[in-house]
Backbone as a printed PyTorch tensor [residue, N CA C, xyz], in Angstrom:
tensor([[[ 43.9930, -16.9270, -37.2170],
         [ 42.7100, -16.4510, -37.6600],
         [ 42.9010, -15.0710, -38.2820]],

        [[ 42.2500, -14.7500, -39.3920],
         [ 42.4590, -13.4960, -40.1040],
         [ 41.4300, -12.4190, -39.7550]],

        [[ 40.6040, -12.5840, -38.7380],
         [ 39.6350, -11.5780, -38.3370],
         [ 38.3070, -11.6790, -39.0500]],

        [[ 38.1570, -12.5920, -39.9860],
         [ 36.8690, -12.7650, -40.6560],
         [ 36.1540, -13.9680, -40.0680]],

        [[ 34.8360, -13.8580, -40.0140],
         [ 34.0260, -14.9550, -39.4760],
         [ 33.2430, -15.5900, -40.6130]],

        [[ 33.1620, -16.8830, -40.5880],
         [ 32.3650, -17.5900, -41.5800],
         [ 30.9250, -17.6420, -41.0730]],

        [[ 29.9980, -17.1260, -41.8550],
         [ 28.5840, -17.1100, -41.4870],
         [ 27.9140, -18.3020, -42.1360]],

        [[ 27.2760, -19.0970, -41.3230],
         [ 26.5490, -20.2560, -41.8330],
         [ 25.1420, -19.7780, -42.1730]],

        [[ 24.9720, -19.2870, -43.3640],
         [ 23.7140, -18.6850, -43.7830],
         [ 22.7720, -19.7150, -44.3990]],

        [[ 21.4910, -19.5410, -44.1040],
         [ 20.4440, -20.3900, -44.6620],
         [ 20.4440, -20.3140, -46.1860]],

        [[ 20.7220, -19.1140, -46.7160],
         [ 20.6780, -18.9120, -48.1640],
         [ 21.8910, -19.4820, -48.8790]],

        [[ 22.8960, -19.9600, -48.1450],
         [ 24.0660, -20.5640, -48.7780],
         [ 23.8060, -22.0080, -49.1880]],

        [[ 22.6670, -22.5760, -48.8170],
         [ 22.3420, -23.9630, -49.1450],
         [ 21.2310, -23.9940, -50.1900]],

        [[ 21.5200, -24.4570, -51.4240],
         [ 20.5240, -24.4420, -52.4880],
         [ 19.2570, -25.2160, -52.1330]],

        [[ 19.3840, -26.3250, -51.4320],
         [ 18.1980, -27.1100, -51.0750],
         [ 17.3080, -26.3040, -50.1320]],

        [[ 17.9110, -25.5910, -49.1840],
         [ 17.1580, -24.7790, -48.2400],
         [ 16.4290, -23.6480, -48.9600]],

        [[ 17.0630, -23.0400, -49.9560],
         [ 16.4360, -21.9570, -50.7050],
         [ 15.2150, -22.4800, -51.4660]],

        [[ 15.3520, -23.6200, -52.1010],
         [ 14.2400, -24.2080, -52.8440],
         [ 13.1030, -24.5690, -51.8850]],

        [[ 13.4250, -25.1740, -50.7360],
         [ 12.4150, -25.5450, -49.7610],
         [ 11.6750, -24.3100, -49.2530]],

        [[ 12.3730, -23.2470, -48.9530],
         [ 11.7430, -22.0160, -48.4780],
         [ 10.8190, -21.4360, -49.5450]],

        [[ 11.2570, -21.4580, -50.7990],
         [ 10.4270, -20.9390, -51.8880],
         [  9.1530, -21.7590, -52.0450]],

        [[  9.2750, -23.0850, -51.9480],
         [  8.0910, -23.9380, -52.0590],
         [  7.1070, -23.6840, -50.9230]],

        [[  7.6100, -23.5410, -49.7070],
         [  6.7380, -23.2680, -48.5670],
         [  6.0420, -21.9190, -48.7160]],

        [[  6.7530, -20.9180, -49.1620],
         [  6.1530, -19.5960, -49.3530],
         [  5.0950, -19.6470, -50.4470]],

        [[  5.3950, -20.3420, -51.5480],
         [  4.4460, -20.4670, -52.6560],
         [  3.1910, -21.1960, -52.2020]],

        [[  3.3430, -22.2720, -51.4480],
         [  2.1880, -23.0460, -50.9740],
         [  1.3280, -22.2100, -50.0450]],

        [[  1.9420, -21.4030, -49.1820],
         [  1.1750, -20.5710, -48.2590],
         [  0.4250, -19.4680, -48.9650]],

        [[  0.9900, -18.9310, -50.0330],
         [  0.3550, -17.8190, -50.7380],
         [ -0.7310, -18.2660, -51.6950]],

        [[ -0.7130, -19.5080, -52.0860],
         [ -1.6600, -19.9750, -53.0870],
         [ -2.5840, -21.0490, -52.5420]],

        [[ -2.8880, -20.9660, -51.2670],
         [ -3.7910, -21.9410, -50.6630],
         [ -5.1870, -21.7630, -51.2390]],

        [[ -5.8270, -22.8710, -51.5440],
         [ -7.1710, -22.8120, -52.1190],
         [ -8.2320, -23.1810, -51.0960]],

        [[ -7.9600, -22.9290, -49.8430],
         [ -8.9290, -23.2190, -48.8040],
         [-10.0820, -22.2250, -48.8800]],

        [[-11.2880, -22.7530, -48.6820],
         [-12.4440, -21.8740, -48.6160],
         [-12.3560, -21.0710, -47.3310]],

        [[-12.8610, -19.8400, -47.3360],
         [-12.8250, -19.0380, -46.1140],
         [-13.7350, -19.6600, -45.0500]],

        [[-13.3930, -19.4390, -43.7950],
         [-14.2260, -19.9400, -42.7130],
         [-14.6540, -18.7860, -41.8140]],

        [[-15.7500, -18.9990, -41.1010],
         [-16.3000, -18.0230, -40.1700],
         [-16.1870, -18.6110, -38.7710]],

        [[-15.5910, -17.8910, -37.8150],
         [-15.5210, -18.4070, -36.4490],
         [-16.9270, -18.6230, -35.8800]],

        [[-17.1490, -19.7890, -35.2810],
         [-18.4510, -20.1300, -34.6990],
         [-18.2260, -20.6860, -33.2950]],

        [[-18.9590, -20.1340, -32.3440],
         [-18.9270, -20.6240, -30.9710],
         [-20.3330, -20.4470, -30.4090]],

        [[-20.5250, -20.8730, -29.1700],
         [-21.8350, -20.6930, -28.5930],
         [-22.0330, -21.4620, -27.3150]],

        [[-23.3190, -21.6440, -26.9940],
         [-23.6880, -22.3420, -25.7670],
         [-24.9160, -23.2040, -26.0210]],

        [[-24.8470, -24.4280, -25.4990],
         [-25.9680, -25.3660, -25.5390],
         [-26.5940, -25.3860, -24.1600]],

        [[-27.9140, -25.3070, -24.1050],
         [-28.6300, -25.4540, -22.8380],
         [-29.6940, -26.5360, -23.0000]],

        [[-30.1290, -27.0670, -21.8870],
         [-31.2090, -28.0550, -21.8650],
         [-32.3290, -27.4490, -21.0300]],

        [[-33.4370, -27.1480, -21.6830],
         [-34.5630, -26.4720, -21.0190],
         [-34.1000, -25.2020, -20.3060]],

        [[-33.1780, -24.4770, -20.9430],
         [-32.7000, -23.2130, -20.4080],
         [-31.6170, -23.3160, -19.3530]],

        [[-31.1740, -24.5300, -19.0440],
         [-30.1660, -24.7350, -17.9950],
         [-28.9340, -25.4130, -18.5830]],

        [[-27.8830, -25.4890, -17.7670],
         [-26.6520, -26.1600, -18.1930],
         [-26.9540, -27.6070, -18.5840]],

        [[-26.2100, -28.1570, -19.5220],
         [-26.4280, -29.5560, -19.9320],
         [-26.1850, -30.5130, -18.7610]],

        [[-26.8380, -31.6780, -18.7920],
         [-26.6160, -32.6660, -17.7410],
         [-25.2350, -33.3190, -17.8210]],

        [[-24.5880, -33.2130, -18.9610],
         [-23.2520, -33.7820, -19.1700],
         [-22.6310, -33.0750, -20.3710]],

        [[-21.3320, -33.2650, -20.5610],
         [-20.6740, -32.7710, -21.7680],
         [-21.2130, -33.5610, -22.9650]],

        [[-21.0640, -33.0220, -24.1560],
         [-21.5750, -33.7140, -25.3370],
         [-20.9550, -33.1960, -26.6200]],

        [[-21.6360, -33.5070, -27.7160],
         [-21.1310, -33.1290, -29.0470],
         [-22.2400, -32.5160, -29.8880]],

        [[-21.8120, -31.6410, -30.7940],
         [-22.6730, -31.0780, -31.8240],
         [-22.1160, -31.5150, -33.1710]],

        [[-22.9980, -31.8360, -34.0950],
         [-22.5990, -32.2140, -35.4540],
         [-23.1740, -31.1840, -36.4160]],

        [[-22.2940, -30.4980, -37.1450],
         [-22.6850, -29.4880, -38.1180],
         [-22.5900, -30.1150, -39.5050]],

        [[-23.7440, -30.2290, -40.1820],
         [-23.7810, -30.8270, -41.5170],
         [-24.1460, -29.7610, -42.5490]],

        [[-23.3190, -29.6500, -43.5870],
         [-23.5860, -28.7260, -44.6910],
         [-23.8580, -29.5590, -45.9400]],

        [[-24.7900, -29.0860, -46.7450],
         [-25.1050, -29.8090, -47.9750],
         [-25.2930, -28.8050, -49.1030]],

        [[-24.4880, -28.8800, -50.1240],
         [-23.3110, -29.7250, -50.3080],
         [-22.0950, -29.0740, -49.6550]],

        [[-21.0750, -29.8760, -49.3220],
         [-19.8600, -29.2800, -48.7680],
         [-19.1260, -28.4750, -49.8390]],

        [[-18.5030, -27.3570, -49.4540],
         [-17.7440, -26.5790, -50.4390],
         [-16.5020, -27.3340, -50.8860]],

        [[-15.9550, -26.9730, -52.0340],
         [-14.7470, -27.6460, -52.5300],
         [-13.6250, -27.6060, -51.4920]],

        [[-12.9640, -28.7260, -51.3280],
         [-11.8480, -28.8030, -50.4040],
         [-12.2370, -29.1770, -48.9860]],

        [[-13.5300, -29.3420, -48.7230],
         [-13.9770, -29.7320, -47.3940],
         [-14.5940, -31.1260, -47.4590]],

        [[-14.3840, -31.9010, -46.4060],
         [-14.8850, -33.2750, -46.4200],
         [-16.4120, -33.3150, -46.3410]],

        [[-17.0340, -34.3610, -46.8890],
         [-18.4930, -34.4730, -46.8520],
         [-19.0360, -34.8980, -45.4890]],

        [[-18.1560, -35.2020, -44.5460],
         [-18.6220, -35.6130, -43.2150],
         [-18.9300, -34.3710, -42.3730]],

        [[-19.7450, -34.5350, -41.3220],
         [-20.0720, -33.3820, -40.4820],
         [-18.8620, -32.9030, -39.6820]],

        [[-18.8910, -31.6420, -39.3370],
         [-17.8920, -31.0730, -38.4470],
         [-18.3960, -31.2600, -37.0240]],

        [[-17.5290, -31.7300, -36.1370],
         [-17.9210, -32.0350, -34.7610],
         [-17.3320, -30.9910, -33.8240]],

        [[-18.1820, -30.5030, -32.9170],
         [-17.7300, -29.6010, -31.8540],
         [-18.1740, -30.1990, -30.5290]],

        [[-17.3080, -30.1890, -29.5560],
         [-17.6820, -30.6880, -28.2360],
         [-18.1170, -29.5190, -27.3580]],

        [[-19.1060, -29.7870, -26.5010],
         [-19.4850, -28.7820, -25.5190],
         [-19.1950, -29.3230, -24.1250]],

        [[-18.8780, -28.4020, -23.2080],
         [-18.5170, -28.7950, -21.8530],
         [-19.7540, -28.8380, -20.9510]],

        [[-19.5500, -29.0700, -19.6660],
         [-20.6620, -29.1870, -18.7130],
         [-21.4330, -27.8740, -18.5640]],

        [[-20.8390, -26.7750, -18.9620],
         [-21.5470, -25.4890, -18.9480],
         [-22.2210, -25.2230, -20.2890]],

        [[-21.9660, -26.0900, -21.2900],
         [-22.5840, -25.9490, -22.6020],
         [-21.7860, -25.1560, -23.6080]],

        [[-20.6250, -24.6830, -23.2450],
         [-19.8220, -23.8530, -24.1450],
         [-19.1240, -24.7020, -25.2110]],

        [[-19.1150, -24.1790, -26.4460],
         [-18.4290, -24.8720, -27.5390],
         [-17.7740, -23.8760, -28.4730]],

        [[-16.8190, -24.3810, -29.2370],
         [-16.0970, -23.6210, -30.2570],
         [-15.8610, -24.5820, -31.4240]],

        [[-16.2520, -24.1930, -32.6180],
         [-16.1230, -25.0590, -33.7900],
         [-14.7520, -24.8920, -34.4160]],

        [[-14.0860, -26.0170, -34.6680],
         [-12.7920, -26.0110, -35.3530],
         [-12.7500, -27.1940, -36.3030]],

        [[-12.2010, -26.9730, -37.4690],
         [-12.0290, -28.0310, -38.4560],
         [-10.5670, -28.4400, -38.3830]],

        [[-10.2700, -29.6260, -37.8140],
         [ -8.8770, -29.9940, -37.5620],
         [ -7.9550, -29.8710, -38.7680]],

        [[ -8.3980, -30.3140, -39.9270],
         [ -7.5080, -30.2930, -41.0800],
         [ -7.4660, -28.9270, -41.7570]],

        [[ -8.2160, -27.9860, -41.2470],
         [ -8.2350, -26.6550, -41.8540],
         [ -7.8780, -25.5880, -40.8260]],

        [[ -8.8910, -24.9740, -40.2460],
         [ -8.7080, -23.9320, -39.2440],
         [-10.0190, -23.7450, -38.4930]],

        [[-10.0500, -22.7780, -37.6210],
         [-11.2400, -22.5510, -36.8070],
         [-12.4010, -22.0420, -37.6350]],

        [[-13.5950, -22.4850, -37.2700],
         [-14.7950, -21.9840, -37.9110],
         [-15.3640, -22.9250, -38.9450]],

        [[-16.3670, -22.4150, -39.6420],
         [-17.0620, -23.1720, -40.6820],
         [-17.0790, -22.3620, -41.9710]],

        [[-17.0470, -23.0350, -43.1230],
         [-17.2170, -22.3010, -44.3750],
         [-18.6630, -21.8250, -44.4900]],

        [[-18.9170, -20.7570, -45.2160],
         [-20.2860, -20.2740, -45.3780],
         [-21.1990, -21.3510, -45.9610]],

        [[-22.4480, -21.3500, -45.5150],
         [-23.4460, -22.2870, -46.0060],
         [-24.5410, -22.4880, -44.9900]],

        [[-25.4930, -23.3580, -45.3310],
         [-26.6000, -23.6910, -44.4310],
         [-26.2740, -25.0010, -43.7300]],

        [[-26.3850, -25.0000, -42.4150],
         [-26.0360, -26.1600, -41.5950],
         [-27.2330, -26.6570, -40.8030]],

        [[-27.3720, -27.9710, -40.7440],
         [-28.2570, -28.5830, -39.7650],
         [-27.3570, -29.0440, -38.6290]],

        [[-27.8460, -28.8840, -37.4030],
         [-27.0480, -29.2010, -36.2220],
         [-27.7720, -30.2600, -35.4070]],

        [[-27.0760, -31.3390, -35.1190],
         [-27.6330, -32.3660, -34.2470],
         [-26.8190, -32.4100, -32.9580]],

        [[-27.4480, -32.9560, -31.9190],
         [-26.8710, -32.9330, -30.5720],
         [-26.7420, -34.3550, -30.0430]],

        [[-25.6410, -34.5940, -29.3450],
         [-25.3830, -35.8840, -28.6960],
         [-24.9330, -35.6000, -27.2640]],

        [[-25.6440, -36.1760, -26.2950],
         [-25.2940, -36.0270, -24.8860],
         [-25.8430, -37.2650, -24.1770]],

        [[-24.9600, -38.0780, -23.6320],
         [-25.3510, -39.4030, -23.1450],
         [-25.4060, -39.5150, -21.6250]],

        [[-26.4970, -40.1230, -21.1550],
         [-26.5710, -40.5500, -19.7590],
         [-25.8210, -41.8760, -19.6330]],

        [[-26.0830, -42.7900, -20.5880],
         [-25.3620, -44.0510, -20.7090],
         [-24.9060, -44.1530, -22.1620]],

        [[-23.6160, -43.9620, -22.4250],
         [-23.1460, -44.0010, -23.8180],
         [-23.2930, -45.3920, -24.4290]],

        [[-23.4470, -45.4540, -25.7420],
         [-23.5270, -46.7590, -26.4050],
         [-22.2110, -47.5110, -26.2860]],

        [[-22.3090, -48.7790, -25.9660],
         [-21.1360, -49.6520, -25.8700],
         [-21.4910, -50.9850, -26.4930]],

        [[-20.4880, -51.5990, -27.0600],
         [-20.6990, -52.8760, -27.7380],
         [-21.2400, -53.9400, -26.7800]],

        [[-20.6030, -54.0730, -25.6350],
         [-21.0160, -55.0920, -24.6620],
         [-21.3430, -54.4320, -23.3320]],

        [[-22.3580, -53.6040, -23.3100],
         [-22.7040, -52.9250, -22.0830],
         [-24.2040, -52.7470, -21.9610]],

        [[-24.6070, -51.9590, -20.9950],
         [-26.0400, -51.7230, -20.8330],
         [-26.5870, -50.9390, -22.0210]],

        [[-27.8870, -50.9630, -22.2240],
         [-28.4770, -50.1900, -23.3250],
         [-28.1430, -48.6990, -23.1750]],

        [[-27.9090, -48.0540, -24.2980],
         [-27.5820, -46.6280, -24.2610],
         [-28.8190, -45.8230, -23.8800]],

        [[-28.5590, -44.6870, -23.2690],
         [-29.6520, -43.7970, -22.8750],
         [-29.1770, -42.3600, -23.0880]],

        [[-29.8980, -41.6310, -23.9270],
         [-29.5250, -40.2670, -24.2770],
         [-30.3370, -39.2540, -23.4740]],

        [[-29.6960, -38.1330, -23.1660],
         [-30.4060, -37.0130, -22.5670],
         [-31.1590, -36.2050, -23.6340]],

        [[-30.8620, -36.4720, -24.8920],
         [-31.3690, -35.6560, -26.0010],
         [-32.5490, -36.3510, -26.6780]],

        [[-33.6930, -35.6660, -26.8070],
         [-34.8080, -36.2480, -27.5600],
         [-34.4020, -36.5390, -29.0110]],

        [[-35.0140, -37.5660, -29.5820],
         [-34.6910, -38.0010, -30.9500],
         [-34.7300, -36.8360, -31.9440]],

        [[-35.6570, -35.9430, -31.7770],
         [-35.8310, -34.8010, -32.6830],
         [-34.5210, -34.0380, -32.9160]],

        [[-33.6790, -33.9200, -31.8910],
         [-32.4260, -33.1780, -32.0040],
         [-31.2510, -34.0570, -32.4290]],

        [[-31.4660, -35.3620, -32.5200],
         [-30.4090, -36.2830, -32.9420],
         [-30.4710, -36.5950, -34.4300]],

        [[-31.5860, -36.3170, -35.0530],
         [-31.8600, -36.6910, -36.4420],
         [-31.5890, -35.5080, -37.3780]],

        [[-30.6750, -35.6630, -38.3510],
         [-30.3590, -34.5500, -39.2620],
         [-31.5480, -34.0530, -40.0800]],

        [[-32.5170, -34.9260, -40.3640],
         [-33.6730, -34.4910, -41.1540],
         [-34.8310, -34.0280, -40.2740]],

        [[-34.7020, -34.1680, -38.9470],
         [-35.7780, -33.7830, -38.0200],
         [-35.4680, -32.5080, -37.2380]],

        [[-34.1990, -32.2500, -36.9790],
         [-33.8220, -31.1450, -36.1000],
         [-34.2910, -29.7980, -36.6360]],

        [[-34.6400, -28.9180, -35.7040],
         [-34.9590, -27.5580, -36.1270],
         [-33.7930, -26.6030, -35.8480]],

        [[-32.6440, -27.1790, -35.4690],
         [-31.4230, -26.3750, -35.3380],
         [-30.7970, -26.2500, -36.7250]],

        [[-31.1050, -25.1590, -37.3810],
         [-30.5710, -24.8660, -38.7150],
         [-30.0060, -23.4580, -38.6620]],

        [[-28.8150, -23.2830, -39.1870],
         [-28.1830, -21.9630, -39.1640],
         [-27.5450, -21.6840, -40.5240]],

        [[-27.6720, -20.4360, -40.9430],
         [-27.0110, -19.9750, -42.1670],
         [-25.7770, -19.1710, -41.7650]],

        [[-24.6240, -19.5950, -42.2690],
         [-23.3700, -18.8790, -42.0610],
         [-23.0770, -18.1390, -43.3580]],

        [[-23.0710, -16.8190, -43.3020],
         [-22.8760, -16.0170, -44.5070],
         [-21.4070, -15.7170, -44.7720]],

        [[-21.0640, -15.4650, -46.0380],
         [-19.6700, -15.1780, -46.3830],
         [-19.1590, -13.8720, -45.7670]],

        [[-20.0630, -12.9690, -45.3850],
         [-19.6560, -11.7020, -44.7930],
         [-19.7020, -11.7210, -43.2660]],

        [[-20.1240, -12.8410, -42.6760],
         [-20.1510, -12.9460, -41.2130],
         [-18.7270, -12.8850, -40.6750]],

        [[-18.5240, -12.1140, -39.6330],
         [-17.1970, -12.0250, -39.0090],
         [-17.0580, -13.0190, -37.8710]],

        [[-18.1570, -13.5670, -37.4380],
         [-18.1790, -14.5390, -36.3500],
         [-19.6120, -14.7440, -35.9170]],

        [[-19.9100, -15.9320, -35.4370],
         [-21.2730, -16.2410, -34.9990],
         [-21.2370, -16.8580, -33.6190]],

        [[-22.1560, -16.4170, -32.7560],
         [-22.3600, -17.0170, -31.4450],
         [-23.7510, -17.6250, -31.4730]],

        [[-23.8230, -18.9460, -31.3290],
         [-25.0940, -19.6540, -31.4100],
         [-25.5720, -20.0390, -30.0190]],

        [[-26.8620, -19.8870, -29.7850],
         [-27.4840, -20.3530, -28.5510],
         [-28.4930, -21.4230, -28.9370]],

        [[-28.2240, -22.6450, -28.4950],
         [-29.0570, -23.7990, -28.8450],
         [-29.6830, -24.3510, -27.5750]],

        [[-31.0160, -24.3230, -27.4890],
         [-31.7010, -24.8150, -26.3090],
         [-32.4250, -26.1210, -26.6530]],

        [[-31.9660, -27.2060, -26.0670],
         [-32.5870, -28.5220, -26.2600],
         [-33.7780, -28.6050, -25.3140]],

        [[-34.9710, -28.7080, -25.8880],
         [-36.1940, -28.7840, -25.0780],
         [-36.5650, -30.2360, -24.8550]],

        [[-36.6030, -30.6300, -23.5990],
         [-36.9020, -32.0300, -23.2770],
         [-38.3230, -32.2030, -22.7640]],

        [[-39.0190, -31.1440, -22.4740],
         [-40.3790, -31.2710, -21.9290],
         [-41.3980, -30.6230, -22.8270]]])
């Protein structure tokens, strides 16, 4: 041995250099719309929900690069939720959202007993709900408090 060590460097492989450049270029030129972190708490008549459930956030029209389907957030038995867009990142893009609620006493099943919801129809219908929120482009984060009134 002559005292020199052979270094297996990442930059010695042309394919690796090209791959690294492509990854860096893709990360720097992402055309994703900005998102605003959104979290909060759902209550039922001012109390914890009777069960865990889901919230559906619908924006019209969706911004470029975002799917036209609603964004879904789950809430736990204490009502806490955090919105995340799986194919993107946490939060929602700026816009006006209608929010619907799903929380089942007896969930719908193909071959089972009739479904029974804890949520009045008013909060399940996108055109009926009064849960509407505006997420602004300058918002740094939003904490929403949604109270489902059943009485």
